[in-house]
PDB file of N, CA, C, O and CB in Angstrom:
ATOM      1  N   MET A   1     -14.842  20.127 -10.581  1.00  0.00           N
ATOM      2  CA  MET A   1     -14.416  19.422  -9.301  1.00  0.00           C
ATOM      3  C   MET A   1     -14.297  17.854  -9.606  1.00  0.00           C
ATOM      4  O   MET A   1     -15.315  17.217  -9.877  1.00  0.00           O
ATOM      5  CB  MET A   1     -15.533  19.705  -8.069  1.00  0.00           C
ATOM      6  N   LEU A   2     -13.122  17.282  -9.562  1.00  0.00           N
ATOM      7  CA  LEU A   2     -12.938  15.877  -9.793  1.00  0.00           C
ATOM      8  C   LEU A   2     -12.771  15.209  -8.468  1.00  0.00           C
ATOM      9  O   LEU A   2     -11.873  15.584  -7.715  1.00  0.00           O
ATOM     10  CB  LEU A   2     -11.749  15.605 -10.705  1.00  0.00           C
ATOM     11  N   THR A   3     -13.618  14.199  -8.124  1.00  0.00           N
ATOM     12  CA  THR A   3     -13.439  13.450  -6.915  1.00  0.00           C
ATOM     13  C   THR A   3     -13.601  11.965  -7.422  1.00  0.00           C
ATOM     14  O   THR A   3     -14.413  11.597  -8.271  1.00  0.00           O
ATOM     15  CB  THR A   3     -14.519  13.889  -5.727  1.00  0.00           C
ATOM     16  N   THR A   4     -12.734  11.216  -6.790  1.00  0.00           N
ATOM     17  CA  THR A   4     -12.708   9.796  -7.216  1.00  0.00           C
ATOM     18  C   THR A   4     -12.395   8.877  -5.918  1.00  0.00           C
ATOM     19  O   THR A   4     -11.661   9.264  -5.009  1.00  0.00           O
ATOM     20  CB  THR A   4     -11.561   9.584  -8.406  1.00  0.00           C
ATOM     21  N   ASP A   5     -12.992   7.702  -5.936  1.00  0.00           N
ATOM     22  CA  ASP A   5     -12.820   6.694  -4.797  1.00  0.00           C
ATOM     23  C   ASP A   5     -12.675   5.376  -5.421  1.00  0.00           C
ATOM     24  O   ASP A   5     -13.658   4.688  -5.693  1.00  0.00           O
ATOM     25  CB  ASP A   5     -14.043   6.674  -3.766  1.00  0.00           C
ATOM     26  N   THR A   6     -11.379   4.982  -5.672  1.00  0.00           N
ATOM     27  CA  THR A   6     -11.072   3.728  -6.237  1.00  0.00           C
ATOM     28  C   THR A   6     -10.637   2.841  -5.013  1.00  0.00           C
ATOM     29  O   THR A   6      -9.515   2.971  -4.525  1.00  0.00           O
ATOM     30  CB  THR A   6      -9.946   3.857  -7.378  1.00  0.00           C
ATOM     31  N   ALA A   7     -11.546   1.941  -4.530  1.00  0.00           N
ATOM     32  CA  ALA A   7     -11.212   1.135  -3.405  1.00  0.00           C
ATOM     33  C   ALA A   7     -10.685   1.924  -2.225  1.00  0.00           C
ATOM     34  O   ALA A   7      -9.590   1.635  -1.742  1.00  0.00           O
ATOM     35  CB  ALA A   7     -10.235   0.134  -3.804  1.00  0.00           C
ATOM     36  N   SER A   8     -11.400   2.879  -1.759  1.00  0.00           N
ATOM     37  CA  SER A   8     -11.186   3.792  -0.670  1.00  0.00           C
ATOM     38  C   SER A   8      -9.839   4.523  -0.728  1.00  0.00           C
ATOM     39  O   SER A   8      -9.225   4.819   0.297  1.00  0.00           O
ATOM     40  CB  SER A   8     -11.297   3.052   0.606  1.00  0.00           C
ATOM     41  N   ARG A   9      -9.398   4.806  -1.975  1.00  0.00           N
ATOM     42  CA  ARG A   9      -8.279   5.614  -2.171  1.00  0.00           C
ATOM     43  C   ARG A   9      -8.745   6.989  -2.733  1.00  0.00           C
ATOM     44  O   ARG A   9      -8.422   7.348  -3.865  1.00  0.00           O
ATOM     45  CB  ARG A   9      -7.285   4.911  -3.094  1.00  0.00           C
ATOM     46  N   ALA A  10      -9.505   7.737  -1.916  1.00  0.00           N
ATOM     47  CA  ALA A  10     -10.150   8.984  -2.387  1.00  0.00           C
ATOM     48  C   ALA A  10      -9.115   9.933  -2.680  1.00  0.00           C
ATOM     49  O   ALA A  10      -8.017   9.897  -2.126  1.00  0.00           O
ATOM     50  CB  ALA A  10     -11.124   9.575  -1.386  1.00  0.00           C
ATOM     51  N   MET A  11      -9.466  10.835  -3.598  1.00  0.00           N
ATOM     52  CA  MET A  11      -8.456  11.886  -4.082  1.00  0.00           C
ATOM     53  C   MET A  11      -9.385  13.047  -4.643  1.00  0.00           C
ATOM     54  O   MET A  11     -10.295  12.845  -5.446  1.00  0.00           O
ATOM     55  CB  MET A  11      -7.364  11.264  -5.306  1.00  0.00           C
ATOM     56  N   SER A  12      -9.081  14.145  -4.180  1.00  0.00           N
ATOM     57  CA  SER A  12      -9.869  15.335  -4.790  1.00  0.00           C
ATOM     58  C   SER A  12      -9.074  15.951  -6.050  1.00  0.00           C
ATOM     59  O   SER A  12      -7.901  15.635  -6.250  1.00  0.00           O
ATOM     60  CB  SER A  12     -10.092  16.539  -3.622  1.00  0.00           C
ATOM     61  N   PHE A  13      -9.701  16.757  -6.807  1.00  0.00           N
ATOM     62  CA  PHE A  13      -8.938  17.329  -7.839  1.00  0.00           C
ATOM     63  C   PHE A  13      -7.706  18.138  -7.490  1.00  0.00           C
ATOM     64  O   PHE A  13      -6.670  18.070  -8.152  1.00  0.00           O
ATOM     65  CB  PHE A  13      -9.774  18.114  -8.564  1.00  0.00           C
ATOM     66  N   ASP A  14      -7.855  18.894  -6.438  1.00  0.00           N
ATOM     67  CA  ASP A  14      -6.620  19.716  -5.874  1.00  0.00           C
ATOM     68  C   ASP A  14      -5.560  18.809  -5.495  1.00  0.00           C
ATOM     69  O   ASP A  14      -4.407  19.153  -5.754  1.00  0.00           O
ATOM     70  CB  ASP A  14      -6.970  20.596  -4.597  1.00  0.00           C
ATOM     71  N   GLU A  15      -5.796  17.575  -4.856  1.00  0.00           N
ATOM     72  CA  GLU A  15      -4.763  16.691  -4.485  1.00  0.00           C
ATOM     73  C   GLU A  15      -4.104  16.103  -5.738  1.00  0.00           C
ATOM     74  O   GLU A  15      -2.886  15.932  -5.789  1.00  0.00           O
ATOM     75  CB  GLU A  15      -5.304  15.609  -3.582  1.00  0.00           C
ATOM     76  N   PHE A  16      -4.936  15.795  -6.753  1.00  0.00           N
ATOM     77  CA  PHE A  16      -4.463  15.187  -7.933  1.00  0.00           C
ATOM     78  C   PHE A  16      -3.432  16.176  -8.754  1.00  0.00           C
ATOM     79  O   PHE A  16      -2.404  15.794  -9.313  1.00  0.00           O
ATOM     80  CB  PHE A  16      -5.723  14.788  -8.797  1.00  0.00           C
ATOM     81  N   VAL A  17      -3.919  17.516  -8.710  1.00  0.00           N
ATOM     82  CA  VAL A  17      -3.006  18.520  -9.399  1.00  0.00           C
ATOM     83  C   VAL A  17      -1.739  18.622  -8.596  1.00  0.00           C
ATOM     84  O   VAL A  17      -0.647  18.711  -9.159  1.00  0.00           O
ATOM     85  CB  VAL A  17      -3.683  19.971  -9.536  1.00  0.00           C
ATOM     86  N   GLU A  18      -1.860  18.610  -7.368  1.00  0.00           N
ATOM     87  CA  GLU A  18      -0.573  18.837  -6.570  1.00  0.00           C
ATOM     88  C   GLU A  18       0.366  17.690  -6.827  1.00  0.00           C
ATOM     89  O   GLU A  18       1.567  17.891  -7.008  1.00  0.00           O
ATOM     90  CB  GLU A  18      -0.850  18.956  -4.994  1.00  0.00           C
ATOM     91  N   VAL A  19      -0.142  16.546  -6.843  1.00  0.00           N
ATOM     92  CA  VAL A  19       0.722  15.311  -7.047  1.00  0.00           C
ATOM     93  C   VAL A  19       1.256  15.313  -8.487  1.00  0.00           C
ATOM     94  O   VAL A  19       2.420  14.976  -8.701  1.00  0.00           O
ATOM     95  CB  VAL A  19      -0.113  13.945  -6.769  1.00  0.00           C
ATOM     96  N   ALA A  20       0.480  15.664  -9.423  1.00  0.00           N
ATOM     97  CA  ALA A  20       0.886  15.696 -10.812  1.00  0.00           C
ATOM     98  C   ALA A  20       2.025  16.794 -11.016  1.00  0.00           C
ATOM     99  O   ALA A  20       2.979  16.569 -11.762  1.00  0.00           O
ATOM    100  CB  ALA A  20      -0.386  15.995 -11.729  1.00  0.00           C
ATOM    101  N   ASP A  21       1.896  17.868 -10.390  1.00  0.00           N
ATOM    102  CA  ASP A  21       2.857  18.986 -10.563  1.00  0.00           C
ATOM    103  C   ASP A  21       4.182  18.530  -9.866  1.00  0.00           C
ATOM    104  O   ASP A  21       5.245  18.702 -10.462  1.00  0.00           O
ATOM    105  CB  ASP A  21       2.279  20.392  -9.919  1.00  0.00           C
ATOM    106  N   THR A  22       4.160  17.966  -8.654  1.00  0.00           N
ATOM    107  CA  THR A  22       5.268  17.356  -8.138  1.00  0.00           C
ATOM    108  C   THR A  22       6.092  16.390  -8.973  1.00  0.00           C
ATOM    109  O   THR A  22       7.314  16.477  -9.092  1.00  0.00           O
ATOM    110  CB  THR A  22       4.865  16.744  -7.062  1.00  0.00           C
ATOM    111  N   VAL A  23       5.316  15.444  -9.554  1.00  0.00           N
ATOM    112  CA  VAL A  23       5.904  14.516 -10.409  1.00  0.00           C
ATOM    113  C   VAL A  23       6.534  15.120 -11.657  1.00  0.00           C
ATOM    114  O   VAL A  23       7.583  14.633 -12.079  1.00  0.00           O
ATOM    115  CB  VAL A  23       4.920  13.548 -10.767  1.00  0.00           C
ATOM    116  N   VAL A  24       5.988  16.102 -12.244  1.00  0.00           N
ATOM    117  CA  VAL A  24       6.522  16.760 -13.389  1.00  0.00           C
ATOM    118  C   VAL A  24       7.829  17.546 -12.968  1.00  0.00           C
ATOM    119  O   VAL A  24       8.831  17.521 -13.683  1.00  0.00           O
ATOM    120  CB  VAL A  24       5.434  17.711 -14.011  1.00  0.00           C
ATOM    121  N   ILE A  25       7.773  18.259 -11.756  1.00  0.00           N
ATOM    122  CA  ILE A  25       8.993  18.947 -11.393  1.00  0.00           C
ATOM    123  C   ILE A  25      10.120  17.963 -11.018  1.00  0.00           C
ATOM    124  O   ILE A  25      11.265  18.265 -11.352  1.00  0.00           O
ATOM    125  CB  ILE A  25       8.718  19.898 -10.238  1.00  0.00           C
ATOM    126  N   GLU A  26       9.896  16.804 -10.348  1.00  0.00           N
ATOM    127  CA  GLU A  26      10.921  15.966 -10.073  1.00  0.00           C
ATOM    128  C   GLU A  26      11.473  15.336 -11.355  1.00  0.00           C
ATOM    129  O   GLU A  26      12.673  15.067 -11.423  1.00  0.00           O
ATOM    130  CB  GLU A  26      10.478  14.976  -9.118  1.00  0.00           C
ATOM    131  N   ASP A  27      10.686  15.106 -12.316  1.00  0.00           N
ATOM    132  CA  ASP A  27      11.122  14.463 -13.601  1.00  0.00           C
ATOM    133  C   ASP A  27      12.067  15.435 -14.255  1.00  0.00           C
ATOM    134  O   ASP A  27      13.163  15.029 -14.641  1.00  0.00           O
ATOM    135  CB  ASP A  27       9.886  14.114 -14.577  1.00  0.00           C
ATOM    136  N   ALA A  28      11.709  16.696 -14.403  1.00  0.00           N
ATOM    137  CA  ALA A  28      12.553  17.747 -15.011  1.00  0.00           C
ATOM    138  C   ALA A  28      13.826  17.934 -14.218  1.00  0.00           C
ATOM    139  O   ALA A  28      14.883  18.174 -14.803  1.00  0.00           O
ATOM    140  CB  ALA A  28      11.791  19.084 -15.098  1.00  0.00           C
ATOM    141  N   TYR A  29      13.757  17.832 -12.896  1.00  0.00           N
ATOM    142  CA  TYR A  29      14.895  17.938 -12.018  1.00  0.00           C
ATOM    143  C   TYR A  29      15.997  16.789 -12.274  1.00  0.00           C
ATOM    144  O   TYR A  29      17.205  17.004 -12.364  1.00  0.00           O
ATOM    145  CB  TYR A  29      14.374  17.887 -10.550  1.00  0.00           C
ATOM    146  N   LYS A  30      15.407  15.607 -12.369  1.00  0.00           N
ATOM    147  CA  LYS A  30      16.208  14.402 -12.738  1.00  0.00           C
ATOM    148  C   LYS A  30      16.906  14.543 -14.097  1.00  0.00           C
ATOM    149  O   LYS A  30      18.071  14.173 -14.240  1.00  0.00           O
ATOM    150  CB  LYS A  30      15.302  13.158 -12.768  1.00  0.00           C
ATOM    151  N   ARG A  31      16.198  15.070 -15.078  1.00  0.00           N
ATOM    152  CA  ARG A  31      16.763  15.289 -16.343  1.00  0.00           C
ATOM    153  C   ARG A  31      17.964  16.305 -16.269  1.00  0.00           C
ATOM    154  O   ARG A  31      19.013  16.113 -16.883  1.00  0.00           O
ATOM    155  CB  ARG A  31      15.677  15.772 -17.284  1.00  0.00           C
ATOM    156  N   VAL A  32      17.754  17.287 -15.554  1.00  0.00           N
ATOM    157  CA  VAL A  32      18.746  18.372 -15.397  1.00  0.00           C
ATOM    158  C   VAL A  32      20.028  17.800 -14.621  1.00  0.00           C
ATOM    159  O   VAL A  32      21.182  18.070 -14.954  1.00  0.00           O
ATOM    160  CB  VAL A  32      18.074  19.629 -14.587  1.00  0.00           C
ATOM    161  N   ALA A  33      19.708  17.046 -13.635  1.00  0.00           N
ATOM    162  CA  ALA A  33      20.724  16.468 -12.747  1.00  0.00           C
ATOM    163  C   ALA A  33      21.669  15.529 -13.602  1.00  0.00           C
ATOM    164  O   ALA A  33      22.843  15.364 -13.271  1.00  0.00           O
ATOM    165  CB  ALA A  33      20.017  15.652 -11.542  1.00  0.00           C
ATOM    166  N   ARG A  34      21.139  14.948 -14.663  1.00  0.00           N
ATOM    167  CA  ARG A  34      21.900  14.052 -15.423  1.00  0.00           C
ATOM    168  C   ARG A  34      22.791  14.887 -16.381  1.00  0.00           C
ATOM    169  O   ARG A  34      23.770  14.366 -16.915  1.00  0.00           O
ATOM    170  CB  ARG A  34      20.980  13.061 -16.172  1.00  0.00           C
ATOM    171  N   VAL A  35      22.459  16.156 -16.595  1.00  0.00           N
ATOM    172  CA  VAL A  35      23.257  17.000 -17.420  1.00  0.00           C
ATOM    173  C   VAL A  35      24.303  17.711 -16.612  1.00  0.00           C
ATOM    174  O   VAL A  35      25.447  17.804 -17.058  1.00  0.00           O
ATOM    175  CB  VAL A  35      22.406  17.973 -18.142  1.00  0.00           C
ATOM    176  N   ILE A  36      23.978  18.211 -15.466  1.00  0.00           N
ATOM    177  CA  ILE A  36      24.980  18.991 -14.607  1.00  0.00           C
ATOM    178  C   ILE A  36      25.673  18.152 -13.603  1.00  0.00           C
ATOM    179  O   ILE A  36      26.621  18.649 -12.995  1.00  0.00           O
ATOM    180  CB  ILE A  36      24.297  20.127 -13.857  1.00  0.00           C
ATOM    181  N   SER A  37      25.299  16.915 -13.359  1.00  0.00           N
ATOM    182  CA  SER A  37      25.643  15.986 -12.343  1.00  0.00           C
ATOM    183  C   SER A  37      24.740  15.873 -11.228  1.00  0.00           C
ATOM    184  O   SER A  37      24.200  16.900 -10.819  1.00  0.00           O
ATOM    185  CB  SER A  37      26.864  16.278 -11.856  1.00  0.00           C
ATOM    186  N   ALA A  38      24.498  14.754 -10.674  1.00  0.00           N
ATOM    187  CA  ALA A  38      23.439  14.540  -9.685  1.00  0.00           C
ATOM    188  C   ALA A  38      24.012  15.288  -8.380  1.00  0.00           C
ATOM    189  O   ALA A  38      23.271  15.960  -7.661  1.00  0.00           O
ATOM    190  CB  ALA A  38      23.123  12.879  -9.438  1.00  0.00           C
ATOM    191  N   ASP A  39      25.188  15.146  -8.165  1.00  0.00           N
ATOM    192  CA  ASP A  39      25.826  15.775  -6.878  1.00  0.00           C
ATOM    193  C   ASP A  39      25.735  17.413  -6.888  1.00  0.00           C
ATOM    194  O   ASP A  39      25.447  18.060  -5.881  1.00  0.00           O
ATOM    195  CB  ASP A  39      27.470  15.310  -6.783  1.00  0.00           C
ATOM    196  N   LEU A  40      25.993  17.931  -8.037  1.00  0.00           N
ATOM    197  CA  LEU A  40      25.896  19.426  -8.257  1.00  0.00           C
ATOM    198  C   LEU A  40      24.423  19.851  -8.058  1.00  0.00           C
ATOM    199  O   LEU A  40      24.163  20.845  -7.380  1.00  0.00           O
ATOM    200  CB  LEU A  40      26.409  19.845  -9.748  1.00  0.00           C
ATOM    201  N   ALA A  41      23.499  19.140  -8.617  1.00  0.00           N
ATOM    202  CA  ALA A  41      22.084  19.491  -8.558  1.00  0.00           C
ATOM    203  C   ALA A  41      21.510  19.317  -7.144  1.00  0.00           C
ATOM    204  O   ALA A  41      20.674  20.090  -6.678  1.00  0.00           O
ATOM    205  CB  ALA A  41      21.296  18.638  -9.549  1.00  0.00           C
ATOM    206  N   ARG A  42      22.035  18.199  -6.454  1.00  0.00           N
ATOM    207  CA  ARG A  42      21.567  17.982  -5.146  1.00  0.00           C
ATOM    208  C   ARG A  42      22.050  19.045  -4.126  1.00  0.00           C
ATOM    209  O   ARG A  42      21.274  19.538  -3.307  1.00  0.00           O
ATOM    210  CB  ARG A  42      21.979  16.638  -4.727  1.00  0.00           C
ATOM    211  N   THR A  43      23.375  19.382  -4.207  1.00  0.00           N
ATOM    212  CA  THR A  43      23.982  20.318  -3.255  1.00  0.00           C
ATOM    213  C   THR A  43      23.414  21.788  -3.524  1.00  0.00           C
ATOM    214  O   THR A  43      23.190  22.563  -2.594  1.00  0.00           O
ATOM    215  CB  THR A  43      25.595  20.275  -3.399  1.00  0.00           C
ATOM    216  N   TYR A  44      23.218  22.086  -4.748  1.00  0.00           N
ATOM    217  CA  TYR A  44      22.708  23.459  -5.114  1.00  0.00           C
ATOM    218  C   TYR A  44      21.259  23.598  -4.621  1.00  0.00           C
ATOM    219  O   TYR A  44      20.848  24.595  -4.027  1.00  0.00           O
ATOM    220  CB  TYR A  44      22.777  23.709  -6.707  1.00  0.00           C
ATOM    221  N   SER A  45      20.513  22.508  -4.918  1.00  0.00           N
ATOM    222  CA  SER A  45      19.093  22.500  -4.424  1.00  0.00           C
ATOM    223  C   SER A  45      18.909  22.586  -2.869  1.00  0.00           C
ATOM    224  O   SER A  45      17.954  23.177  -2.363  1.00  0.00           O
ATOM    225  CB  SER A  45      18.419  21.214  -4.913  1.00  0.00           C
ATOM    226  N   GLU A  46      19.864  21.971  -2.163  1.00  0.00           N
ATOM    227  CA  GLU A  46      19.841  21.964  -0.722  1.00  0.00           C
ATOM    228  C   GLU A  46      20.331  23.437  -0.290  1.00  0.00           C
ATOM    229  O   GLU A  46      19.800  24.002   0.667  1.00  0.00           O
ATOM    230  CB  GLU A  46      20.802  20.747  -0.119  1.00  0.00           C
ATOM    231  N   TYR A  47      21.305  24.002  -0.993  1.00  0.00           N
ATOM    232  CA  TYR A  47      21.693  25.283  -0.614  1.00  0.00           C
ATOM    233  C   TYR A  47      20.499  26.292  -0.850  1.00  0.00           C
ATOM    234  O   TYR A  47      20.207  27.102   0.030  1.00  0.00           O
ATOM    235  CB  TYR A  47      22.957  25.676  -1.391  1.00  0.00           C
ATOM    236  N   LEU A  48      19.867  26.238  -1.951  1.00  0.00           N
ATOM    237  CA  LEU A  48      18.692  27.138  -2.221  1.00  0.00           C
ATOM    238  C   LEU A  48      17.554  26.834  -1.103  1.00  0.00           C
ATOM    239  O   LEU A  48      16.965  27.782  -0.583  1.00  0.00           O
ATOM    240  CB  LEU A  48      18.103  26.871  -3.783  1.00  0.00           C
ATOM    241  N   ALA A  49      17.274  25.581  -0.768  1.00  0.00           N
ATOM    242  CA  ALA A  49      16.269  25.343   0.169  1.00  0.00           C
ATOM    243  C   ALA A  49      16.535  25.916   1.530  1.00  0.00           C
ATOM    244  O   ALA A  49      15.656  26.440   2.214  1.00  0.00           O
ATOM    245  CB  ALA A  49      16.055  23.956   0.263  1.00  0.00           C
ATOM    246  N   ASP A  50      17.932  25.777   1.933  1.00  0.00           N
ATOM    247  CA  ASP A  50      18.315  26.372   3.239  1.00  0.00           C
ATOM    248  C   ASP A  50      18.220  27.831   3.284  1.00  0.00           C
ATOM    249  O   ASP A  50      18.041  28.370   4.376  1.00  0.00           O
ATOM    250  CB  ASP A  50      19.679  26.003   3.598  1.00  0.00           C
ATOM    251  N   LYS A  51      18.322  28.538   2.204  1.00  0.00           N
ATOM    252  CA  LYS A  51      18.134  29.982   2.168  1.00  0.00           C
ATOM    253  C   LYS A  51      16.723  30.313   2.152  1.00  0.00           C
ATOM    254  O   LYS A  51      16.417  31.417   2.603  1.00  0.00           O
ATOM    255  CB  LYS A  51      18.796  30.596   1.004  1.00  0.00           C
ATOM    256  N   ASP A  52      15.705  29.467   1.663  1.00  0.00           N
ATOM    257  CA  ASP A  52      14.404  29.863   1.574  1.00  0.00           C
ATOM    258  C   ASP A  52      13.728  29.830   2.924  1.00  0.00           C
ATOM    259  O   ASP A  52      13.459  28.747   3.443  1.00  0.00           O
ATOM    260  CB  ASP A  52      13.720  29.048   0.611  1.00  0.00           C
ATOM    261  N   THR A  53      13.444  30.981   3.513  1.00  0.00           N
ATOM    262  CA  THR A  53      12.703  31.018   4.833  1.00  0.00           C
ATOM    263  C   THR A  53      11.215  31.267   4.657  1.00  0.00           C
ATOM    264  O   THR A  53      10.477  31.341   5.640  1.00  0.00           O
ATOM    265  CB  THR A  53      13.282  32.124   5.754  1.00  0.00           C
ATOM    266  N   GLU A  54      10.784  31.392   3.459  1.00  0.00           N
ATOM    267  CA  GLU A  54       9.419  31.665   3.231  1.00  0.00           C
ATOM    268  C   GLU A  54       8.521  30.427   3.161  1.00  0.00           C
ATOM    269  O   GLU A  54       7.317  30.575   3.372  1.00  0.00           O
ATOM    270  CB  GLU A  54       9.305  32.426   2.011  1.00  0.00           C
ATOM    271  N   LYS A  55       9.015  29.222   2.880  1.00  0.00           N
ATOM    272  CA  LYS A  55       8.322  27.997   2.682  1.00  0.00           C
ATOM    273  C   LYS A  55       8.087  27.406   4.056  1.00  0.00           C
ATOM    274  O   LYS A  55       8.799  27.647   5.031  1.00  0.00           O
ATOM    275  CB  LYS A  55       9.103  27.039   1.755  1.00  0.00           C
ATOM    276  N   ASP A  56       7.050  26.628   4.051  1.00  0.00           N
ATOM    277  CA  ASP A  56       6.602  25.807   5.256  1.00  0.00           C
ATOM    278  C   ASP A  56       7.324  24.516   5.395  1.00  0.00           C
ATOM    279  O   ASP A  56       6.645  23.495   5.289  1.00  0.00           O
ATOM    280  CB  ASP A  56       5.117  25.494   5.181  1.00  0.00           C
ATOM    281  N   GLY A  57       8.604  24.406   5.617  1.00  0.00           N
ATOM    282  CA  GLY A  57       9.320  23.204   5.751  1.00  0.00           C
ATOM    283  C   GLY A  57      10.310  22.873   4.722  1.00  0.00           C
ATOM    284  O   GLY A  57      10.317  23.474   3.647  1.00  0.00           O
ATOM    285  N   LYS A  58      11.074  22.022   4.978  1.00  0.00           N
ATOM    286  CA  LYS A  58      12.237  21.674   4.081  1.00  0.00           C
ATOM    287  C   LYS A  58      11.698  21.032   2.773  1.00  0.00           C
ATOM    288  O   LYS A  58      12.247  21.279   1.699  1.00  0.00           O
ATOM    289  CB  LYS A  58      13.258  20.655   4.823  1.00  0.00           C
ATOM    290  N   VAL A  59      10.644  20.224   2.864  1.00  0.00           N
ATOM    291  CA  VAL A  59      10.218  19.565   1.616  1.00  0.00           C
ATOM    292  C   VAL A  59       9.672  20.541   0.693  1.00  0.00           C
ATOM    293  O   VAL A  59       9.975  20.411  -0.494  1.00  0.00           O
ATOM    294  CB  VAL A  59       9.207  18.495   1.858  1.00  0.00           C
ATOM    295  N   GLU A  60       8.893  21.530   1.054  1.00  0.00           N
ATOM    296  CA  GLU A  60       8.376  22.634   0.223  1.00  0.00           C
ATOM    297  C   GLU A  60       9.592  23.408  -0.392  1.00  0.00           C
ATOM    298  O   GLU A  60       9.714  23.665  -1.590  1.00  0.00           O
ATOM    299  CB  GLU A  60       7.447  23.617   1.100  1.00  0.00           C
ATOM    300  N   ALA A  61      10.478  23.745   0.609  1.00  0.00           N
ATOM    301  CA  ALA A  61      11.774  24.521  -0.045  1.00  0.00           C
ATOM    302  C   ALA A  61      12.493  23.643  -1.030  1.00  0.00           C
ATOM    303  O   ALA A  61      12.997  24.176  -2.019  1.00  0.00           O
ATOM    304  CB  ALA A  61      12.903  24.968   1.104  1.00  0.00           C
ATOM    305  N   LEU A  62      12.580  22.431  -0.863  1.00  0.00           N
ATOM    306  CA  LEU A  62      13.272  21.644  -1.833  1.00  0.00           C
ATOM    307  C   LEU A  62      12.463  21.545  -3.164  1.00  0.00           C
ATOM    308  O   LEU A  62      13.075  21.552  -4.232  1.00  0.00           O
ATOM    309  CB  LEU A  62      13.548  20.255  -1.253  1.00  0.00           C
ATOM    310  N   ILE A  63      11.282  21.467  -3.132  1.00  0.00           N
ATOM    311  CA  ILE A  63      10.416  21.355  -4.343  1.00  0.00           C
ATOM    312  C   ILE A  63      10.682  22.690  -5.031  1.00  0.00           C
ATOM    313  O   ILE A  63      11.053  22.665  -6.205  1.00  0.00           O
ATOM    314  CB  ILE A  63       8.795  21.105  -4.002  1.00  0.00           C
ATOM    315  N   GLU A  64      10.523  23.857  -4.399  1.00  0.00           N
ATOM    316  CA  GLU A  64      10.809  25.148  -4.951  1.00  0.00           C
ATOM    317  C   GLU A  64      12.247  25.235  -5.538  1.00  0.00           C
ATOM    318  O   GLU A  64      12.395  25.809  -6.617  1.00  0.00           O
ATOM    319  CB  GLU A  64      10.607  26.198  -3.879  1.00  0.00           C
ATOM    320  N   ALA A  65      13.274  24.718  -4.913  1.00  0.00           N
ATOM    321  CA  ALA A  65      14.540  24.856  -5.373  1.00  0.00           C
ATOM    322  C   ALA A  65      14.793  23.923  -6.600  1.00  0.00           C
ATOM    323  O   ALA A  65      15.580  24.236  -7.493  1.00  0.00           O
ATOM    324  CB  ALA A  65      15.470  24.602  -4.263  1.00  0.00           C
ATOM    325  N   HIS A  66      14.113  22.809  -6.592  1.00  0.00           N
ATOM    326  CA  HIS A  66      14.092  21.886  -7.814  1.00  0.00           C
ATOM    327  C   HIS A  66      13.409  22.658  -9.000  1.00  0.00           C
ATOM    328  O   HIS A  66      13.832  22.515 -10.147  1.00  0.00           O
ATOM    329  CB  HIS A  66      13.261  20.472  -7.490  1.00  0.00           C
ATOM    330  N   THR A  67      12.380  23.452  -8.717  1.00  0.00           N
ATOM    331  CA  THR A  67      11.749  24.237  -9.748  1.00  0.00           C
ATOM    332  C   THR A  67      12.748  25.221 -10.338  1.00  0.00           C
ATOM    333  O   THR A  67      12.808  25.357 -11.560  1.00  0.00           O
ATOM    334  CB  THR A  67      10.528  24.969  -9.195  1.00  0.00           C
ATOM    335  N   VAL A  68      13.555  25.930  -9.496  1.00  0.00           N
ATOM    336  CA  VAL A  68      14.528  26.902  -9.920  1.00  0.00           C
ATOM    337  C   VAL A  68      15.536  26.180 -10.811  1.00  0.00           C
ATOM    338  O   VAL A  68      15.853  26.677 -11.892  1.00  0.00           O
ATOM    339  CB  VAL A  68      15.218  27.587  -8.700  1.00  0.00           C
ATOM    340  N   ILE A  69      16.052  25.015 -10.387  1.00  0.00           N
ATOM    341  CA  ILE A  69      17.106  24.372 -11.035  1.00  0.00           C
ATOM    342  C   ILE A  69      16.515  23.872 -12.460  1.00  0.00           C
ATOM    343  O   ILE A  69      17.259  23.811 -13.438  1.00  0.00           O
ATOM    344  CB  ILE A  69      17.681  23.180 -10.104  1.00  0.00           C
ATOM    345  N   ASP A  70      15.285  23.553 -12.527  1.00  0.00           N
ATOM    346  CA  ASP A  70      14.657  23.069 -13.797  1.00  0.00           C
ATOM    347  C   ASP A  70      14.570  24.228 -14.879  1.00  0.00           C
ATOM    348  O   ASP A  70      14.523  24.000 -16.087  1.00  0.00           O
ATOM    349  CB  ASP A  70      13.184  22.498 -13.485  1.00  0.00           C
ATOM    350  N   SER A  71      14.554  25.474 -14.325  1.00  0.00           N
ATOM    351  CA  SER A  71      14.334  26.663 -15.211  1.00  0.00           C
ATOM    352  C   SER A  71      15.396  26.849 -16.179  1.00  0.00           C
ATOM    353  O   SER A  71      15.348  27.788 -16.974  1.00  0.00           O
ATOM    354  CB  SER A  71      14.210  27.910 -14.431  1.00  0.00           C
TER     355      SER A  71
END
């Protein structure tokens, strides 16, 4: 278990892993968007997110869609 408090910016290990995973997903998504075009990547990820009824909200659905596009 990793816990840190750098000038009251506490973060647990789970929060760190979640943030790190999101950064990696978004980096890969941006690289793909440069290849297929930013507009195509954006509209396709929005399409996938709108179809995803299992996620808790639009943000989670978009992250999952970005993961699919990265694959």
